[in-house]
C-alpha positions in Angstrom: 22.8 39.0 23.9 20.5 36.5 22.5 17.2 37.5 21.2 14.3 35.5 19.6 13.0 36.7 16.3 9.3 35.7 17.2 9.3 38.1 20.2 8.8 40.9 17.8 5.7 39.5 16.3 2.3 39.2 18.1 0.4 35.9 17.9 -2.8 35.9 15.7 -5.4 33.7 16.7 -7.3 31.4 14.3 -10.3 34.0 14.7 -8.1 36.4 13.3 -7.2 34.6 10.4 -10.6 33.4 9.7 -11.5 37.0 9.8 -8.9 38.2 7.4 -9.9 35.0 5.1 -13.4 36.5 5.1 -12.7 39.8 4.3 -10.4 38.9 1.4 -13.6 36.7 0.1 -15.5 39.8 -0.3 -18.8 38.5 0.9 -18.5 34.9 -0.3 -19.3 32.0 2.0 -16.3 30.9 3.8 -17.4 27.1 4.3 -18.5 27.1 0.8 -15.8 28.5 -0.5 -12.5 27.6 0.9 -13.4 24.1 2.8 -13.6 21.2 0.7 -14.5 17.6 1.6 -12.7 14.4 0.3 -14.5 11.4 -0.9 -14.3 10.0 2.4 -16.3 13.3 3.9 -13.4 14.5 5.5 -13.1 18.5 5.7 -9.8 20.2 4.8 -9.5 23.7 5.8 -7.6 26.5 4.2 -5.2 26.6 7.2 -4.5 24.6 10.6 -3.8 26.5 14.2 -2.7 25.6 17.4 -6.0 27.1 18.7 -8.2 24.1 17.1 -5.5 21.8 17.6 -6.6 18.8 20.2 -4.3 15.9 20.1 -1.7 14.1 18.2 -2.2 10.6 17.0 -0.2 8.3 19.1 1.9 6.5 16.5 5.6 6.4 16.0 7.1 5.9 12.7 10.7 5.2 12.0 11.7 6.8 8.5 15.3 5.9 9.1 14.9 2.4 8.9 13.0 2.1 5.5 14.6 -0.6 3.3 14.4 -0.4 -0.9 12.7 -3.2 -1.8 13.2 -5.1 -5.0 10.5 -7.3 -6.8 11.4 -10.6 -8.4 9.1 -12.8 -9.9 10.4 -16.4 -9.9 10.5 -18.4 -12.9 13.7 -19.2 -14.3 16.0 -20.1 -11.0 19.3 -18.5 -12.6 17.8 -15.4 -13.9 16.2 -14.8 -10.6 19.5 -15.4 -8.8 21.3 -13.2 -11.0 18.8 -10.8 -10.9 18.6 -10.6 -7.1 22.8 -10.1 -7.1 22.8 -7.5 -9.2 19.8 -5.5 -7.7 21.7 -5.8 -4.4 24.7 -4.5 -5.6 22.9 -1.7 -7.0 21.4 -0.6 -3.9 18.6 -2.9 -3.1 18.4 -3.5 0.7 15.5 -6.2 0.7 13.9 -8.8 -1.7 10.3 -9.7 -2.5 9.9 -12.8 -4.9 7.0 -13.9 -6.1 6.5 -17.6 -6.3 3.9 -19.4 -8.0 4.2 -23.1 -6.9 6.1 -25.4 -4.4 8.0 -27.1 -7.3 10.5 -24.1 -7.5 13.8 -24.9 -5.9 14.0 -22.6 -2.8 17.6 -24.0 -2.0 18.7 -23.5 -4.8 17.2 -19.8 -5.5 18.8 -18.7 -1.9 22.1 -20.6 -1.3 24.1 -17.8 -3.1 22.6 -14.6 -2.1 24.2 -12.6 0.8 21.2 -12.8 3.3 22.7 -12.2 6.4 20.3 -9.8 8.3 18.6 -9.0 5.0 15.0 -8.9 4.7 13.3 -11.1 2.7 9.7 -11.2 1.7 8.3 -14.3 -0.1 4.7 -13.6 -2.2 3.6 -17.4 -2.0 0.5 -18.3 -4.2 0.0 -21.8 -2.2 0.3 -23.1 1.4 2.8 -25.8 2.1 4.3 -26.9 5.4 7.1 -28.4 3.6 8.3 -25.6 1.9 7.9 -23.1 4.6 9.9 -25.4 7.1 12.7 -25.4 4.4 12.5 -21.4 4.3 12.5 -21.7 8.2 15.5 -23.7 7.8 17.3 -21.3 5.3 16.5 -18.3 7.5 18.5 -19.5 10.6 21.2 -20.7 8.9 21.7 -17.7 6.8 20.6 -15.3 9.5 18.3 -13.6 7.6 14.6 -12.2 8.5 12.1 -13.9 6.1 8.5 -13.2 6.0 6.1 -15.6 4.2 3.4 -13.6 3.2 0.6 -16.1 3.3 -2.7 -14.5 3.1 -5.3 -17.0 2.3 -8.0 -14.3 3.1 -6.5 -12.4 0.4 -6.3 -14.8 -2.2 -9.9 -15.6 -1.5 -10.8 -12.0 -2.0 -8.8 -11.7 -5.1 -9.1 -15.0 -6.8 -12.5 -16.1 -5.3 -11.4 -19.4 -4.0 -9.1 -20.8 -1.1 -5.7 -21.8 -1.3 -6.0 -25.9 -1.9 -4.9 -28.0 1.2 -5.5 -31.4 2.9 -6.7 -29.8 5.8 -10.4 -29.0 6.3 -9.2 -25.2 5.9 -6.6 -22.8 5.1 -6.6 -21.8 9.0 -5.7 -25.1 10.3 -2.6 -25.6 7.8 -1.1 -21.9 9.1 -1.6 -22.9 12.3 0.3 -26.3 11.7 3.0 -24.1 10.0 3.1 -22.2 12.9 3.9 -24.9 15.3 6.3 -26.3 12.8 8.4 -23.4 12.4 10.1 -20.8 14.9 11.8 -18.0 12.7 9.2 -16.7 10.2 6.6 -14.4 10.2 3.6 -16.0 8.3 0.5 -13.7 7.8 0.2 -11.1 5.3 -2.7 -8.7 4.5 -3.1 -7.9 1.0 -4.5 -4.0 1.6 -3.2 -3.2 -2.0 -6.1 -5.1 -3.3 -8.5 -2.6 -1.8 -7.0 0.3 -3.3 -5.9 -0.5 -6.7 -9.8 -2.2 -7.0 -10.9 2.0 -6.2 -11.7 1.7 -2.6 -11.6 5.0 -0.5 -9.3 5.4 2.3 -11.4 4.8 5.1 -12.4 2.0 3.4 -8.8 0.7 2.9 -7.9 1.2 6.3 -10.9 -0.4 7.6 -11.0 -3.4 5.6 -7.3 -4.0 6.0 -8.2 -3.9 10.0 -11.2 -6.1 9.7 -9.2 -8.5 7.2 -6.4 -8.8 10.0 -8.8 -9.0 12.8 -10.1 -12.7 10.9 -6.5 -14.0 11.2 -6.2 -12.5 15.0 -9.4 -14.6 16.0 -8.4 -17.7 14.5 -5.0 -18.0 14.7 -4.2 -17.3 18.3 -0.8 -18.9 18.1 0.6 -16.5 15.9 3.0 -14.0 17.7 5.4 -12.6 14.5 4.3 -9.3 13.0 1.7 -9.4 10.6 3.1 -8.2 7.3 0.3 -5.4 5.4 1.3 -4.9 2.0 -0.1 -1.4 1.0 -0.3 0.3 -2.1 -0.4 4.0 -1.9 -2.1 6.7 -4.4 -1.2 10.4 -5.2 -3.3 12.3 -2.6 0.2 13.3 -0.9 -0.8 14.5 2.7 -3.8 11.8 2.8 -1.8 8.8 1.8 0.7 9.8 4.9 -2.3 10.1 7.5 -3.5 6.8 5.9 -0.5 5.0 6.8 -0.3 6.6 10.2 -3.9 5.8 11.1 -3.8 2.4 10.2 -0.6 1.4 12.1 -2.4 3.7 15.0 -5.5 1.5 14.9 -3.9 -2.1 14.0 -2.1 -1.7 17.6 -5.3 -0.5 19.2 -7.1 -3.8 18.2 -4.2 -6.2 18.3 -3.5 -5.1 21.9 -7.0 -7.1 22.9 -5.4 -10.3 21.7 -1.3 -9.9 22.3 -0.1 -6.6 23.3 3.4 -7.6 21.9 2.1 -8.1 18.3 3.8 -5.9 15.7 2.6 -4.7 12.3 5.0 -4.4 9.2 4.5 -2.3 6.5 5.7 -3.3 2.9 4.4 -0.1 0.7 4.4 0.1 -3.4 2.8 2.9 -5.3 -0.8 2.1 -6.8 -1.7 1.0 -10.0 -4.7 2.7 -10.1 -3.7 6.1 -11.7 -0.5 4.6 -14.0 -1.0 5.0 -17.7 0.5 3.7 -20.8 0.1 7.0 -22.7 2.9 9.6 -21.6 4.3 7.1 -19.6 7.0 9.1 -18.4 4.7 10.9 -16.1 4.5 7.8 -14.1 7.9 8.3 -12.9 6.5 11.7 -11.1 3.4 9.8 -9.9 5.5 7.4 -8.3 8.1 9.6 -6.8 5.3 11.5 -4.7 3.9 8.1 -3.6 7.1 7.0 -2.5 7.6 9.8 -0.4 4.1 9.4 1.0 5.2 5.9 2.2 8.4 6.8 3.7 7.1 9.8 5.7 4.0 7.6 6.5 6.2 4.9 8.3 6.8 2.7 5.7 8.9 -0.5 7.0 10.2 -1.2 3.3 9.4 0.6 -0.1 9.1 -1.3 -3.5 8.8 1.3 -6.2 6.7 0.5 -9.4 8.7 0.9 -12.6 7.0 3.6 -15.0 6.8 0.8 -17.6 5.6 -2.3 -15.6 1.8 -1.9 -17.1 3.0 -2.7 -20.7 6.9 -4.0 -20.7 8.1 -7.5 -19.2 10.6 -7.0 -16.1 13.7 -5.4 -17.6 17.0 -3.9 -16.0 16.3 -0.3 -17.2 12.5 0.2 -15.8 14.0 -1.5 -12.4 17.0 0.6 -12.3 14.9 4.0 -12.7 12.7 2.7 -10.2 15.3 1.6 -8.0 17.5 4.9 -8.3 14.3 6.9 -7.4 14.3 5.6 -3.9 18.1 5.8 -3.9 17.9 9.7 -4.4 14.9 9.9 -1.8 17.2 8.2 0.7 20.9 9.2 0.1 20.1 12.4 -1.8 16.9 14.0 -0.3 18.1 12.3 3.3 14.4 11.0 3.7 15.9 8.5 6.1 17.4 11.0 8.5 14.6 11.8 10.4 12.2 9.7 12.7 8.2 10.7 13.1 9.0 13.4 10.3 4.7 14.0 10.1 5.1 15.2 13.8 3.9 18.8 14.4 2.0 19.0 11.3 -1.3 20.1 12.4 -2.8 19.4 9.1 -1.7 15.8 8.8 -2.3 15.0 12.6 -6.1 16.2 11.6 -6.1 14.1 8.8 -4.5 10.9 10.7 -7.2 11.4 13.4 -10.2 11.9 10.9 -9.3 9.2 9.0 -8.8 6.9 12.4 -12.0 8.0 13.5 -14.3 7.1 10.6 -12.1 3.9 9.8 -12.5 2.6 13.2 -16.3 3.1 13.1 -16.8 1.3 9.6 -14.6 -1.6 11.1 -17.3 -1.6 14.2 -19.9 -1.7 11.7 -18.1 -4.8 9.7 -17.8 -6.7 12.9 -21.1 -5.7 14.1 -22.7 -7.6 10.7 -20.7 -10.5 11.4 -17.2 -9.9 10.6 -14.8 -9.4 7.1 -15.5 -12.9 6.1 -19.4 -12.7 6.3 -19.4 -9.5 4.0 -16.9 -10.7 1.6 -19.2 -14.1 1.0 -22.1 -12.1 0.6 -20.6 -9.4 -1.7 -20.9 -6.4 0.5 -17.5 -5.5 0.5 -17.3 -5.9 -3.2 -20.1 -3.8 -3.7 -19.3 -1.0 -1.4 -15.7 -0.8 -3.1 -17.5 -0.8 -6.7 -19.3 2.0 -5.5 -16.3 4.3 -4.5 -14.5 3.2 -7.6 -17.3 4.3 -9.9 -17.6 7.8 -8.0 -14.0 8.0 -8.9 -14.0 6.9 -12.2 -17.1 9.4 -13.1 -14.5 12.3 -11.6 -11.6 11.3 -14.3 -14.2 10.8 -17.0 -15.5 14.2 -16.4 -11.6 15.6 -15.9 -12.4 16.6 -12.6 -9.6 14.1 -11.5 -6.9 14.6 -14.0 -4.0 12.5 -15.0 -1.8 14.6 -17.0 -1.1 13.1 -20.4 -4.0 10.9 -20.6 -7.6 12.8 -19.9 -5.9 16.4 -19.9 -3.5 17.5 -22.4 -2.9 14.1 -23.9 -0.2 13.7 -27.1 -2.5 13.1 -29.9 1.0 11.5 -31.7 1.8 9.3 -28.8 1.5 5.4 -30.3 1.8 2.5 -27.8 0.0 -0.6 -30.0 3.8 -1.5 -30.9 5.3 -1.1 -27.3 2.7 -3.6 -25.7 4.4 -6.7 -24.4 2.0 -7.2 -21.8 -1.8 -6.9 -21.9 -2.3 -3.7 -19.6 -6.2 -3.9 -18.9 -8.3 -6.2 -16.8 -8.0 -9.9 -17.4 -11.1 -12.2 -17.6 -10.4 -15.6 -16.4 -13.7 -17.8 -16.7 -13.6 -20.2 -14.2 -15.7 -21.8 -11.2 -15.2 -19.3 -7.9 -17.2 -19.5 -4.3 -17.5 -15.7 -4.4 -17.1 -12.8 -7.4 -13.5 -11.7 -6.8 -12.6 -8.0 -6.4 -10.9 -7.1 -9.8 -8.0 -4.2 -9.9 -8.7 -1.5 -12.2 -7.1 1.2 -13.5 -8.5 4.6 -14.0 -7.6 4.9 -17.7 -8.2 1.8 -19.2 -11.5 2.9 -21.3 -9.5 5.8 -22.6 -6.5 4.0 -23.6 -8.4 1.1 -25.2 -10.4 3.7 -27.3 -7.0 5.3 -28.2 -5.4 2.0 -28.8 -8.1 0.9 -31.4 -7.8 4.2 -33.4 -3.8 3.8 -33.8 
């Protein structure tokens, strides 16, 4: 006769658990001792119980569908073609090309690649109707799924200026492109900029939503999915909840414009906590960050090579980064379960708290005139700088730890001879309409001091 193991145990209420914890604390205050507040002012409790569970987040995540994406910066066409072919052969399922100007021969780049039913992203650092029309034609011919990732607001925030076009503004050009193409997703939101510049999780979600809402307001003809290019940090459960909250809130806001409009998440580990010293630890950081991305519902994950801060693109770094995702997908079976966070009271609680706080901030932004207005007057940059300064202070005081950098550093580790790239903030003097939002890593000042002493 079948028996249920749990029939032998009496249920224990949350009240009983708290009483037991209070007893073990030997007089210490429960709220002061075992409950802590995140930088987003989210209370994290020592345990979560069905007694205190109100409702689950209304979000569906398809972990089984996530694609392993390879980043390729296009400079030399032949080398880029060969690199794309090699990475596809070695396990990459989608590609993200970064293209700096419209002089690149896009037909030559794509003509020999196996693109049927393959997802390809194009980070275009320009706007060109003719260029995008060629992509549209190729996507139809090749039966491929192309995302153009055009983001003039993100470019404005990052560079301080709009794209140069012959039209009155960038939005007019995008409207023309939308009317001239049929098979492309055009719009992208550069959420990673806010994360890498030091915004907290609530700000990242709210700014990304307000950023997207500007496109929803100004580009009513857009019906293809919006691509959110997101960076995830090392706060494992919070990052899972961040992605779930962002997807849920975008659906809520977009439904006011177009109930069928979807979002697509292309996720990458953050650069903010990466280091040049003890660089192998970067592999541990990116592994947990990729796990958060997958469990949070990323449609594609492009891993960050452990040496990307200081080495030029290289086959070894790419292979290690790709293999991390291959292990997660094919050996750890991260693609076997949809909605993997369902049933976790902790993650559900984080999701709902982040969603509530982010929606409140989003509403404040809209009430103050919208994202572009606050971007123009410097409010967004100021708020991000305030959050970044708080995190930097925690790092400098060693309350936020990066192993091998501000705790347990290897004094014999030398890096000056190994730098192929400049791994610190680059200042480009130029005339801009606004002061750009600058990405900066936590370890930069400490690393510069160590390099000077080598």
